[in-house]
C-alpha positions as CSV (number, residue, x, y, z in Angstrom):
1,X,-1.9,-30.7,-8.1
2,X,1.3,-30.4,-6.5
3,X,2.9,-26.8,-6.7
4,X,6.0,-26.6,-4.5
5,X,6.5,-23.1,-5.2
6,X,3.0,-22.0,-4.2
7,X,3.2,-24.2,-1.0
8,X,6.6,-22.4,0.0
9,X,5.2,-19.1,-0.7
10,X,2.2,-19.5,1.6
11,X,4.4,-21.3,4.2
12,X,6.7,-18.3,4.4
13,X,3.7,-16.3,6.0
14,X,3.7,-18.8,9.0
15,X,0.1,-18.6,9.4
16,X,-3.0,-20.8,8.4
17,X,-4.7,-17.9,6.7
18,X,-2.5,-18.0,3.6
19,X,-3.1,-21.8,3.1
20,X,-6.9,-21.4,3.3
21,X,-6.8,-18.6,0.8
22,X,-8.0,-19.3,-2.9
23,X,-5.4,-18.2,-5.4
24,X,-5.7,-17.3,-9.0
25,X,-2.7,-18.5,-10.7
26,X,-1.2,-19.3,-14.2
27,X,-1.4,-23.1,-14.2
28,X,1.8,-23.9,-16.0
29,X,4.3,-24.9,-13.2
30,X,2.7,-27.9,-11.4
31,X,2.3,-31.6,-11.4
32,X,-1.1,-33.1,-12.1
33,X,-1.9,-36.0,-9.7
34,X,-5.1,-37.1,-11.4
35,X,-7.1,-36.6,-14.6
36,X,-9.4,-33.8,-14.4
37,X,-13.2,-34.5,-14.0
38,X,-16.0,-32.5,-15.1
39,X,-18.3,-30.8,-12.2
40,X,-20.9,-28.4,-13.5
41,X,-22.5,-27.1,-16.6
42,X,-24.4,-23.6,-16.6
43,X,-27.0,-22.3,-19.2
44,X,-27.7,-18.6,-19.8
45,X,-30.0,-17.3,-19.4
46,X,-31.4,-19.5,-16.5
47,X,-35.4,-19.7,-17.2
48,X,-35.9,-21.9,-14.2
49,X,-38.5,-20.9,-11.6
50,X,-37.5,-20.3,-8.9
51,X,-33.9,-19.6,-10.0
52,X,-31.5,-21.8,-7.7
53,X,-27.8,-21.5,-8.6
54,X,-26.7,-23.6,-5.5
55,X,-24.4,-26.5,-6.5
56,X,-22.4,-29.3,-4.6
57,X,-20.6,-32.5,-5.7
58,X,-18.5,-35.2,-4.3
59,X,-15.7,-36.4,-6.4
60,X,-13.1,-39.2,-6.1
61,X,-9.8,-38.9,-8.0
62,X,-7.7,-41.8,-9.2
63,X,-4.0,-41.0,-9.1
64,X,-2.3,-41.0,-12.4
65,X,-0.8,-44.4,-13.3
66,X,3.2,-44.5,-12.5
67,X,2.7,-41.4,-10.3
68,X,5.6,-41.2,-7.9
69,X,4.7,-40.5,-4.1
70,X,3.6,-36.9,-4.2
71,X,2.0,-34.1,-2.0
72,X,-1.2,-32.7,-2.9
73,X,-1.0,-29.0,-2.5
74,X,-4.5,-28.1,-4.1
75,X,-6.9,-28.2,-6.6
76,X,-7.1,-26.7,-10.1
77,X,-10.2,-25.3,-11.2
78,X,-11.1,-23.9,-14.8
79,X,-14.0,-23.3,-17.2
80,X,-14.7,-23.1,-20.7
81,X,-17.5,-20.9,-22.1
82,X,-19.2,-20.7,-25.4
83,X,-19.9,-16.9,-26.1
84,X,-23.0,-15.5,-27.8
85,X,-22.9,-16.1,-31.6
86,X,-20.4,-18.8,-31.4
């Protein structure tokens, strides 16, 4: 994603720490650079023995067609859940 406001806000602190911090933001003022890709699914409760909740994955993103030159400022992550009884 490209989000110039978030980039400018981090840059104003003049340190690396703010660029390496994960931020929780409303995803409304940004430019998507690629289509989203699924990463993990979780089942609850987890009856596996032993329980291992470690996860890792390597992804490759393809730029959207007709995308002008852009700077990537970060990644967007989100989840969907199915609540009990749904």
